LODREN-340049 format. One line per field, with one value per residue (C-alpha): chain; x, y, z. Coordinates in pm, whole numbers. Example, Ala and Ser with C-alpha at 12.3 -4.5 7.8 and 13.67 -1.06 7.14 Angstrom:
unit: c(A A) .
c1: c(1230 1367) .
c2: c(-450 -106) .
c3: c(780 714) .
END
This chain:
unit: c(A A A A A A A A A A A A A A A A A A A A A A A A A A A A A A A A A A A A A A A A A A A A A A A A A A A A A A A A A A A A A A A A A A A A A A A A A A A A A A A A A A A A A A A A A A A A A A A A A A A A A A A A A A A A A A A A A A A A A A A A A A A A A A A A A A A A A A A A A A A A A A A A A A A A A A A A A A A A A A A A A A A A A A A A A A A A A A A A A A A A A A A A A A A A A A A A A A A A A A A A A A A A A A A A A A A A A A A A A A A A A A A A A A A A A A A A A A A A A A A A A A A A A A A A A A A A A A A A A A A A A A A A A A A A A A A A A A A A A A A A A A A A A A A A A A A A A A A A A A A A A A A A A A A A A A A A A A A A A A A A A A A A A A A A A A A A A A A A A A A A A A A A A A A A A A A A A A A A A A A A A A A A A A A A A A A A A A A A A A A A A A A A A A A A A A A A A A A A A A A A A A A A A A A A A A A A A A A A A A A A A A A A A A A A A A A A A A A A A A A A A A A A A A A A A A A A A A A A A A A A A A A A A A A A A A A A A A A A A A A A A A A A A A A A A A A A A A A A A A A A A A A A A A A A A A A A A A A A A A A A A A A A A A A A A A A A A A A A A A A A A A A A A A A A A A A A A A A A A A A A A A A A A A A A A A A A A A A A A A A A A A A A A A A A A A A A A A A A A A A A A A A A A A A A A A A A A A A A A A A A A A A A A A A A A A A A A A A A A A A A A A A A A A A A A A A A A A A A A A A A A A A A A A A A A A A A A A A A A A A A A A A A A A A A A A A A A A A A A A A A A A A A A A A A A A A A A A A A A A A A A A A A A A A A A A A A A A A A A A A A A A A A A A A A A A A A A A A A A A A A A A A A A A A A A A A A A A A A A A A A A A A A A A A A A A A A A A A A A A A A A A A A A A A A A A A A A A A A A A A A A A A A A A A A A A A A A A A A A A A A A A A A A A A A A A A A A A A A A A A A A A A A A A A A A A A A A A A A A A A A A A A A A A A A A A A A A A A A A A A A A A A A A A A A A A A A A A A A A A A A A A A A A A A A A A A A A A A A A A A A A A A A A A A A A A A A A A) .
c1: c(0 156 51 266 401 779 739 623 305 166 -124 73 203 -142 -287 -7 -14 -389 -313 -137 -336 -452 -410 -240 -460 -265 -389 -177 -199 -110 204 316 319 562 805 857 766 1075 1219 1273 1632 1611 1937 2042 2312 2570 2824 3085 2873 2547 2443 2146 1921 1933 2312 2320 2497 2491 2195 2054 1705 1575 1304 1199 1146 776 735 917 676 370 412 412 669 963 1194 1263 1328 965 860 1080 925 800 905 1233 1300 1587 1573 1429 1337 1211 1096 1336 1118 772 885 870 1187 1329 1562 1476 1690 1790 1925 2013 2017 2032 2274 2635 2836 2807 2951 3052 2812 2544 2402 2431 2639 2442 2582 2431 2496 2801 2967 2964 2720 2837 2507 2174 1922 1672 1863 1744 1398 1200 1102 1465 1506 1499 1581 1726 1933 2011 2317 2264 2528 2904 2964 2773 2894 3264 3337 3269 3502 3472 3199 2975 2996 2634 2492 2477 2188 2260 2045 2027 1893 1664 1840 1742 1782 1958 1738 1452 1249 1224 973 823 676 491 404 229 30 -119 -322 -392 -238 -439 -337 -359 -464 -420 -205 -446 -449 -709 -1021 -1124 -1354 -1093 -820 -1025 -1094 -722 -636 -899 -780 -416 -494 -219 -217 -580 -529 -625 -390 -482 -595 -762 -1130 -1341 -1586 -1324 -1240 -959 -827 -485 -413 -719 -579 -238 -296 -408 -440 -111 -57 164 254 490 570 816 901 1134 1255 1454 1558 1850 2013 2216 2520 2384 2113 2003 1768 1701 1444 1326 1116 965 832 660 516 350 315 13 217 229 553 687 757 994 1059 1297 1403 1582 1756 1891 2064 2242 2424 2580 2775 2958 3275 3324 3314 3575 3521 3224 3184 2904 2792 2510 2426 2182 2133 1908 1818 1605 1447 1345 1148 1016 1214 1268 895 785 459 545 384 79 31 119 -101 -396 -733 -895 -676 -848 -639 -833 -840 -1172 -1163 -1127 -756 -514 -308 67 109 -113 -68 -151 -139 240 365 349 365 388 77 142 -137 -138 -281 -29 269 137 123 484 615 988 993 1052 1230 1387 1522 1777 1892 2094 2239 2397 2542 2642 2816 2964 3178 3301 3504 3511 3741 3696 4025 4001 4268 4120 3753 3550 3814 3698 3857 3642 3735 3481 3526 3278 3273 3030 2949 2704 2661 2407 2315 2089 1956 1729 1594 1360 1252 1237 1003 893 828 934 741 907 821 1167 1373 1647 1617 1856 1993 2210 2383 2532 2711 2862 3058 3141 3342 3403 3584 3636 3822 3768 3961 3800 3924 3657 3689 3356 3342 3136 3321 3155 2813 2841 3139 3063 3357 3358 3671 3687 3993 3953 4182 4024 4087 3860 3874 3623 3667 3419 3391 3113 3078 2817 2774 2506 2423 2185 1981 1937 1830 1538 1338 1406 1773 1683 2006 2152 2391 2499 2761 2485 2394 2393 2437 2686 2819 2917 3128 3105 3420 3215 3014 3308 3422 3684 3818 3976 3970 4059 4037 4244 4135 4198 3968 3953 3649 3597 3253 3216 2894 2883 2580 2356 2375 2686 2797 3094 3204 3523 3629 3936 3963 4209 4122 4349 4183 4334 4127 4303 4640 4970 5042 4671 4532 4513 4296 4247 3940 3791 3451 3312 2971 2846 2514 2347 2055 1883 1594 1833 1942 1812 1587 1398 1455 1126 924 578 570 923 1041 1321 1512 1852 2069 2319 2600 2814 3091 3239 3459 3394 3528 3405 3617 3322 3467 3542 3884 4168 4043 4393 4529 4315 4108 4124 3799 3731 3591 3499 3614 3674 4033 4028 3756 3789 3612 3856 3863 4070 4170 4178 4237 3901 4011 4345 4523 4534 4824 4674 4326 4227 3935 3611 3585 3283 3245 2917 2777 2469 2250 1982 1713 1538 1231 958 664 402 597 707 353 470 827 1018 1343 1440 1770 1948 2256 2498 2739 3012 3166 3494 3728 3436 3513 3413 3491 3654 3585 3888 3913 3939 4294 4405 4360 4131 3773 3817 3988 3859 3975 3903 3727 3425 3223 2865 2667 2372 2172 1835 1616 1427 1135 996 698 535 234 47 -283 -491 -312 -532 -830 -1102 -919 -881 -543 -444 -90 27 359 471 796 885 1216 1372 1704 1855 2165 2362 2678 2929 3204 3284 3598 3839 3641 3343 3003 2794 2808 2508 2564 2517 2267 2507 2519 2704 2460 2188 2074 2246 1895 1837 1650 1784 1508 1260 983 626 418 114 2 17 -326 -476 -378 -72 176 511 443 659 942 941 880 960 734 536 160 -130 -201 163 368 487 799 962 1159 1456 1593 1561 1301 1308 1154 828 800 910 1175 1531 1569 1378 1348 1658 1867 1974 1616 1644 1589 1749 1466 1508 1341 1384 1077 1041 978 848 776 536 273 129 -145 -262 -596 -665 -972 -930 -825 -881 -635 -623 -299 -247 86 115 362 363 576 539 677 946 913 785 900 634 792 452 362 703 866 1091 833 659 322 225 319 -20 -27 -230 50 16 -213 -176 -197 -545 -496 -708 -555 -598 -848 -1011 -1311 -1101 -841 -810 -648 -308 -177 -86 -268 -248 -42 139 505 723 1069 1183 828 693 543 817 920 730 977 817 492 661 698 436 406 551 336 128 -33 -102 -171 77 -98 -412 -415 -686 -606 -742 -534 -675 -633 -910 -842 -849 -557 -334 -453 -338 11 -20 139 41 -229 -311 -500 -504 -599 -388 -429 -117 -116 -490 -545 -391 -546 -386 -171 -192 -51 -299 -587 -504 -399 -548 -201 20 245 544 827 894 1188 1524 1546 1702 1474 1168 1214 1214 1472 1690 1907 1637 1634 1946 1974 2008 1650 1367 1067 732 777 622 722 511 208 181 -7 -256 -237 -512 -373 -471 -213 -151 103 139 382 394) .
c2: c(0 330 689 753 572 542 503 759 957 1065 1281 1605 1535 1445 1771 1985 1823 1882 2254 2215 2263 1954 2144 2471 2736 2851 3092 3129 3451 3496 3682 3386 3166 3403 3480 3373 3611 3802 3688 3928 3890 3836 3914 3706 3778 3500 3655 3908 3984 3932 3694 3648 3378 3207 3169 3035 2700 2655 2603 2948 3045 3403 3567 3926 4164 4203 3828 3839 4105 3898 3738 4024 3932 4063 3801 3765 3393 3344 3486 3232 2925 2692 2930 2778 2412 2273 2549 2418 2696 2584 2770 2746 2957 3112 3414 3752 3836 3484 3358 3071 2768 2769 2456 2461 2106 1943 1903 1816 1867 1701 1979 2267 2538 2427 2775 2936 3243 3567 3829 4175 4412 4214 4194 3878 3954 3887 3962 3788 3782 3917 4248 4298 4441 4273 4625 4697 4403 4444 4082 3760 3510 3172 2977 2610 2390 2397 2511 2829 2874 2796 3163 3229 2955 2803 3042 2913 2546 2545 2758 3133 3380 3702 3991 4313 4624 4868 5119 5410 5436 5692 5944 5861 6141 6145 5887 5866 5544 5455 5095 4991 4711 4654 4382 4157 3825 3544 3204 2949 2688 2644 2366 2073 2035 1852 2018 1985 1690 1494 1574 1458 1129 1093 1123 867 626 672 629 879 1234 1195 1424 1768 2058 2368 2556 2263 2180 1954 2237 2456 2450 2694 2746 2887 2962 3189 3380 3409 3493 3820 3939 4060 4353 4373 4707 4795 5127 5187 5519 5546 5796 5711 5871 5967 6206 6150 6061 5928 5734 5723 5545 5624 5476 5416 5129 5047 4709 4638 4308 4266 3900 3714 3662 3961 4160 3982 4166 4269 4617 4713 5035 5017 5295 5225 5428 5386 5624 5555 5834 5849 6060 6126 5834 5614 5636 5534 5535 5439 5314 5126 5127 4915 4995 4828 4892 4629 4576 4227 4186 3895 3624 3430 3388 3026 2835 2534 2665 2778 2436 2224 2406 2183 2299 2236 2501 2831 3131 3385 3479 3521 3897 3837 3924 3692 3454 3468 3095 2792 2481 2162 1802 1773 2105 2476 2682 3049 3180 3308 3528 3833 4045 3922 3982 4324 4420 4319 4663 4688 4338 4175 4286 4098 4323 4283 4578 4542 4792 4693 4884 4717 4938 4883 5138 5079 5241 5130 5216 5132 5094 5319 5135 4785 4764 4563 4569 4703 4720 4744 4764 4691 4782 4650 4799 4625 4656 4503 4546 4405 4466 4233 4266 4046 4109 3893 4026 3840 3543 3632 3327 3105 2857 3012 3368 3435 3327 3587 3837 3790 4013 3945 4178 4054 4253 4166 4361 4257 4441 4306 4445 4304 4428 4279 4377 4257 4271 4195 4153 4134 4134 3997 3911 3888 3891 3526 3482 3621 3613 3712 3675 3768 3777 3843 3907 3962 3968 4002 4001 3961 4067 3955 4011 3908 3916 3832 3887 3769 3896 3782 3973 4315 4555 4713 4638 4988 4898 4607 4514 4864 4850 4502 4651 4714 4345 4207 3849 3660 3827 3560 3588 3252 3191 2994 3309 3538 3526 3688 3596 3737 3548 3625 3490 3561 3453 3466 3354 3328 3260 3227 3224 3159 3167 3078 3203 3161 2786 2652 2786 2703 2829 2740 2864 2819 2960 2952 3030 3068 3061 3170 2922 2614 2468 2593 2401 2332 2685 2702 2503 2531 2396 2400 2408 2395 2386 2358 2433 2359 2576 2319 2555 2785 2510 2530 2227 2393 2762 2809 2572 2699 2495 2474 2814 2707 2383 2384 2108 2186 1990 2115 1992 2180 2151 2354 2355 2440 2600 2709 2618 2843 3009 2863 2504 2404 2524 2299 2419 2447 2431 2525 2326 2480 2314 2388 2461 2443 2690 2889 2868 2804 2728 2449 2404 2086 1997 1944 1969 1853 2065 1938 2060 1891 2047 2128 2182 1994 1914 1862 1755 1810 1700 1880 1789 2031 2072 2407 2406 2636 2575 2780 3106 3028 3011 2697 2700 2479 2329 1978 1912 1617 1652 1450 1588 1394 1561 1430 1515 1616 1852 1638 1612 1276 1144 1017 760 904 770 1024 1313 1505 1477 1507 1674 1831 1644 1582 1249 1093 1166 1225 1219 1428 1362 1469 1613 1940 2028 2376 2460 2792 2834 3130 2951 3245 3555 3865 3718 3986 4124 3782 3624 3309 3204 2894 2795 2466 2320 1977 1855 1570 1545 1225 1245 973 931 727 705 808 853 562 337 324 246 407 687 618 916 1157 944 913 587 496 436 643 1004 1270 1341 995 929 646 525 248 204 211 -85 -64 -129 -450 -610 -863 -1211 -1109 -1399 -1360 -1006 -1059 -1208 -908 -655 -784 -589 -456 -439 -438 -106 4 83 -209 -146 -343 -645 -749 -1041 -1412 -1663 -1993 -2304 -2239 -1891 -1702 -1429 -1523 -1196 -896 -581 -368 -89 -311 -292 76 154 394 603 860 1192 1343 1382 1185 1507 1860 2177 2464 2607 2947 3083 3428 3510 3862 4019 4378 4568 4282 4007 3707 3532 3212 3069 2722 2451 2077 1800 1424 1169 1209 1229 1528 1540 1693 1704 1780 1415 1265 1227 1534 1807 1643 1727 1367 1198 1021 1032 1344 1527 1820 1892 1651 1679 1574 1217 909 666 298 182 -162 -10 159 -96 36 363 479 626 412 344 619 528 245 151 463 574 918 1021 935 623 379 429 758 917 710 905 1218 1086 1180 1166 1501 1527 1837 2054 2407 2755 3019 3330 3443 3797 3988 4329 4612 4841 5188 5303 5559 5893 6091 5884 5994 6354 6350 6248 5899 5629 5336 5294 4948 4828 4468 4233 3934 3643 3443 3082 3049 2676 2334 2128 1797 1686 1379 1585 1868 1619 1473 1787 2083 2241 2382 2101 2333 2330 2601 2485 2312 1965 2083 2384 2423 2080 1954 1699 1859 1564 1332 1476 1611 1987 1974 1854 2101 2011 2136 2244 2476 2793 3092 2943 2946 3249 3352 3715 3928 4236 4521 4710 4999 5055 5412 5556 5905) .
c3: c(0 -100 -129 -434 -734 -755 -1129 -1381 -1338 -1674 -1560 -1573 -1922 -2049 -1921 -2054 -2396 -2411 -2423 -2756 -3074 -3258 -3581 -3665 -3823 -4128 -4389 -4699 -4896 -5260 -5160 -4951 -5257 -5426 -5150 -4795 -4517 -4408 -4080 -3796 -3687 -3314 -3135 -2834 -2576 -2569 -2334 -2445 -2746 -2930 -3204 -3430 -3292 -3630 -3593 -3236 -3205 -2828 -2596 -2520 -2402 -2399 -2191 -2245 -1955 -2034 -1995 -1660 -1537 -1626 -1282 -1029 -763 -565 -708 -1080 -1038 -930 -1266 -1447 -1283 -1554 -1833 -1954 -2030 -1825 -1564 -1237 -997 -657 -350 -55 173 166 369 195 2 21 -251 -484 -567 -934 -1103 -1472 -1605 -1267 -979 -1055 -740 -401 -185 -415 -530 -780 -840 -1185 -1254 -1273 -1513 -1483 -1771 -1878 -1536 -1316 -1037 -680 -508 -469 -752 -498 -513 -872 -925 -1206 -1315 -1407 -1646 -2020 -2107 -1973 -2171 -2017 -2131 -2056 -2217 -2180 -2539 -2446 -2087 -2145 -2214 -1843 -1732 -1388 -1284 -1563 -1467 -1349 -1630 -1680 -1655 -1845 -1722 -1921 -1748 -1919 -2140 -2356 -2733 -2941 -3119 -2884 -2734 -2356 -2240 -1893 -1758 -1440 -1351 -1035 -878 -538 -379 -87 12 163 292 11 263 634 773 820 1199 1404 1535 1899 1829 1637 1886 2184 2005 1922 2292 2381 2112 2217 2586 2664 2804 2902 3203 3078 3132 3332 3019 2842 2830 2612 2539 2367 1996 1919 1569 1649 1284 1265 1562 1395 1029 877 520 375 141 -168 -327 -610 -780 -1062 -1225 -1526 -1779 -2089 -2412 -2627 -2867 -3183 -2973 -2644 -2466 -2106 -1869 -1506 -1274 -923 -789 -454 -340 -9 105 442 529 659 976 1212 1211 905 582 307 172 -109 -280 -616 -806 -1153 -1417 -1747 -1976 -2314 -2488 -2820 -2818 -3184 -3425 -3255 -2880 -2670 -2293 -2062 -1727 -1558 -1191 -994 -628 -374 -14 157 497 606 928 1128 951 1273 1324 1295 1318 1532 1852 1656 1498 1799 2052 2139 2002 2340 2507 2582 2465 2673 3036 3215 3145 2770 2747 2575 2779 2731 2789 2791 3004 2819 2935 2937 2799 2858 2540 2458 2284 1930 1797 1572 1850 2105 1877 1778 2147 2218 2122 2200 2351 2012 1699 1412 1140 861 655 335 93 -235 -527 -854 -1107 -1450 -1634 -1985 -2254 -2617 -2905 -3275 -3458 -3765 -3963 -3914 -4000 -3750 -3474 -3137 -2794 -2484 -2119 -1845 -1481 -1229 -880 -648 -283 -39 334 573 932 1126 1476 1684 2031 2236 2573 2902 2875 2522 2301 2593 2804 3111 3215 3357 3056 3008 2727 2440 2166 1862 1618 1290 1023 687 430 74 -189 -536 -836 -1181 -1485 -1831 -2140 -2461 -2817 -3080 -3456 -3638 -4021 -4306 -4626 -4967 -4802 -4693 -4461 -4114 -3877 -3511 -3297 -2928 -2700 -2329 -2035 -1693 -1321 -1023 -645 -364 -2 259 632 872 1248 1507 1880 2121 2470 2745 2999 2843 3124 2936 2623 2493 2440 2212 2022 1997 2295 2394 2622 2877 2896 3249 3133 2920 2604 2354 2041 1863 1654 1402 1321 1251 889 671 332 22 -307 -665 -1018 -1327 -1671 -2040 -2318 -2695 -2908 -3284 -3449 -3822 -4024 -4392 -4583 -4274 -4339 -4167 -3828 -3610 -3270 -3081 -2737 -2523 -2172 -1886 -1523 -1224 -882 -554 -351 -492 -409 -559 -875 -922 -946 -1327 -1559 -1936 -2112 -2457 -2621 -2971 -3136 -3492 -3655 -3985 -4098 -4315 -4386 -4575 -4813 -5169 -5130 -4841 -4900 -5085 -4870 -4783 -4462 -4317 -4195 -3958 -3934 -3768 -3626 -3349 -3188 -2903 -2676 -2386 -2081 -1767 -1414 -1068 -797 -583 -244 49 52 259 236 124 460 678 970 1346 1542 1902 2190 2527 2850 3217 3310 3686 3779 3457 3122 2840 2468 2320 1958 1754 1389 1224 859 726 462 105 -107 -415 -408 -766 -998 -1030 -1400 -1630 -1992 -2176 -2511 -2638 -2937 -3051 -3315 -3374 -3593 -3718 -3947 -4129 -4133 -3779 -3650 -3469 -3338 -3103 -2983 -2880 -2702 -2549 -2331 -2123 -1864 -1684 -1379 -1237 -950 -731 -447 -151 219 290 639 831 1112 1462 1489 1227 1469 1231 1113 736 443 122 -186 -554 -534 -698 -1012 -1126 -1448 -1567 -1880 -2003 -2273 -2323 -2546 -2604 -2825 -2908 -3132 -3274 -3316 -3429 -3550 -3530 -3708 -3679 -3376 -3210 -3125 -2942 -2850 -2667 -2512 -2362 -2232 -2101 -1965 -1774 -1594 -1458 -1245 -1074 -874 -1073 -809 -452 -246 -203 -433 -195 -342 -68 186 406 636 344 148 -147 -344 -662 -945 -779 -784 -573 -446 -304 19 234 458 519 262 386 263 492 849 1049 1074 1312 1202 1000 1038 1213 1339 1648 1441 1209 1486 1834 2068 1774 1767 1526 1356 1339 1031 822 615 339 461 246 447 390 506 688 544 729 576 884 850 944 1134 1257 1045 1101 946 655 524 441 73 -174 -320 -596 -510 -860 -1083 -1405 -1595 -1539 -1729 -1781 -2008 -2090 -2308 -2411 -2566 -2694 -2845 -2959 -2645 -2401 -2319 -2089 -1990 -1796 -1676 -1524 -1432 -1379 -1238 -1273 -1031 -770 -393 -200 162 387 730 889 846 927 1266 1256 1316 1614 1458 1380 1707 1728 2109 2197 2374 2132 1841 1551 1174 1071 946 893 1143 1226 1482 1523 1342 1070 965 611 721 597 924 1225 1546 1810 2113 1938 1954 1947 1848 1970 2074 1729 1573 1483 1118 1129 885 607 650 512 157 -103 -479 -590 -905 -962 -1226 -1109 -1237 -1128 -1255 -1430 -1569 -1749 -1894 -2103 -2327 -2386 -2747 -2768 -2929 -2608 -2482 -2771 -2744 -2381 -2500 -2357 -2570 -2347 -2086 -1958 -1654 -1541 -1262 -1160 -924 -839 -721 -791 -839 -806 -1083 -990 -698 -474 -188 -240 -267 73 261 73 79 -194 -323 -364 -110 149 362 355 507 834 885 1106 1261 1617 1498 1232 1125 990 635 467 439 58 19 -25 189 309 669 925 744 649 473 96 -35 -301 -419 -574 -746 -973 -1179 -1413 -1692 -1813 -2069 -2219) .
END
């Protein structure tokens, strides 16, 4: 018996494919029979230059800024979810302003960074993508395969996202724009906790904690979530002005985003200021700059929901005079009362605030050599800075079960500076109208300095001091060495690239790059790698050139080598850690070797093959791309555990290997093209990535402590496999589970059997299974229907197969203990009258206060089909609009996260099937699930937003 299918689930694919047209509406005019419709030459950024989309030989996907803004959000990565094949964007937290996890073509490394490189306006971006306002983005180009990313060297090992800010245009009159939206946020669905009636029955069935606590009564039914949540508010304003003269262009803008969470005191606020200037100095020189600046305020991030969810529904939150209690006494626990009113009334007794300021600036100068046509020299200088200041204060007894718990305050600061200089020589010529040659040579260097510190103090004398003067603390002041950080790291590089295009039919690109990293060992700092790709535009051949049906048909093949040096600096030097101890009557710190030095630490190395087919039919009314790739990664950067006799815990070495392979399909169709004012467009993408570990350190085939196994996915779960519940009359129950009882979880047994059919041993740790958490495939879809001035857009996403970890139902959150000590997730559990239930008998055999094998209850089928946004808009084109000097006026209404169309998890729980926590977050027991896994935990609940917006340009 299982809640999910470990094999493929086809429901999502069936639904998504149903959105595609069964036949393409194609109307052929007389002119079409004479000559083909002229193609619009779309230009795509490829890094250190641009290229016509028709001539691209690597794997590159483009998303325009207007498409990004179709999903109103604080984070541009949220707008990309489900938009690009091969780009998996998952939610790491549902708190306002939280970053998303981005994986381009899967996970390659075990311990090194798997995040893609962000390049903002041509300069590698050292900040967080959350610093960039979606309003500031003109376009995004995503480089996916090694033949495309090799020009960025080691930093591009996990893919590259090129972001171009808005700019003005030469000879453009000054244009003013104002874009805004505002709306309310509501909880998508509450966490499914038991009501008073169900909880009372659970206690009776468990036969435990039947003695009511001081604040409990069987005539009370408290919904603690109703007392906690409130409607949130989302507001965004963006003002811009752009224009240009014969010799220059400019763009300046300001944006403001404010999101107040459904949890009291939690929110995110951001101010962005952008600017760009491009100036010709005569006919040979050109200079310019771009600047992107952000100031953000994050509040209430340390607010969790565990106490809210675990408080028993039969506990009365009010005193006899109607005021809120500060604590409730339950059967075995005393808990602090979390309500929106109570938190609002805390005043100075609680604050959690993080401030961040960042400034990312790019200055360039360009010179055209007058004596060599097509030869240009450009120098880029990037000067970037980010600082943050965080402070938390919790007053005496606040959020504690004890009224006299000492107040605590923490201050944390960080400071990052980053500079980069790139010197680029470009030769771009076309000979005899058919031979297009582009040659780029690059030399660059960059350096990052980072410093962070943190200090904590106890027993602050008055709430008014909060965290602003820890020197007045009357209790311990602690400076944890593990929270003080400093490093300096640098990278030097050179690169050469040649692109050749013959008659728009045959294309070739070759790249060679060398990187030298300061974080690696002497003698191993430099690495040189190569890449090439070829393309054949079959549609431009004579036998297809005049085709009335085939508009685009291009084959691509690419090979590339990349490297990864994304490890912390000074790993080659080893590490000393501290351990406190008593020296006589004094407190002292001792030092021990926790990480051995490695004088041979070098690069993680990947090789990728990419095969692509681009196609377009019926004057490109239907276009698409299919790609297949395979990546082998060797010399993995991995911590190797050492025996205790070595005197150290581990060392970082180049050991092990992984493999990623997969396919991607993208389709876009213009089904109806302005027929009597009616248009209909559809988009669809589908992709699958399969990764596996091909070797581990020292020839080992398994690392059970990290859940890594040769031949299996990096994202493997190592645990028992639920197969049902023990029922009355099941043979050999006591042999399988000594001390076990009917109604408890039955897991898969893999041992042998005696001649009489009895097991040769009891179920033990050797019965744990290796289960792949990765989906079989996933993707997204979008459609836009327009009639005259009205338009309707829908964006959705789907996933099929894989394992979703919901820690609410497992044994790490203590919300499914099945004993009545605290409130329980609302589940259908086993009783003698309900033997067909999925969840075990209350009060049965336990392990760590939870049902034995309770971790298996956390695993669900991860499949879903959901809509991300629905937008309806109206564009004003009436005459009075133009007379007022307005070139664009649009109003629209949007709902985000409106529906889940299919999801086994949603069907059972009513909750959003998307993740909101890392595996070690928001858990009573944090080591059950590995931190690399994304899970559903007791974080800020998933939201649904209702917004109205305005776009105005004049």
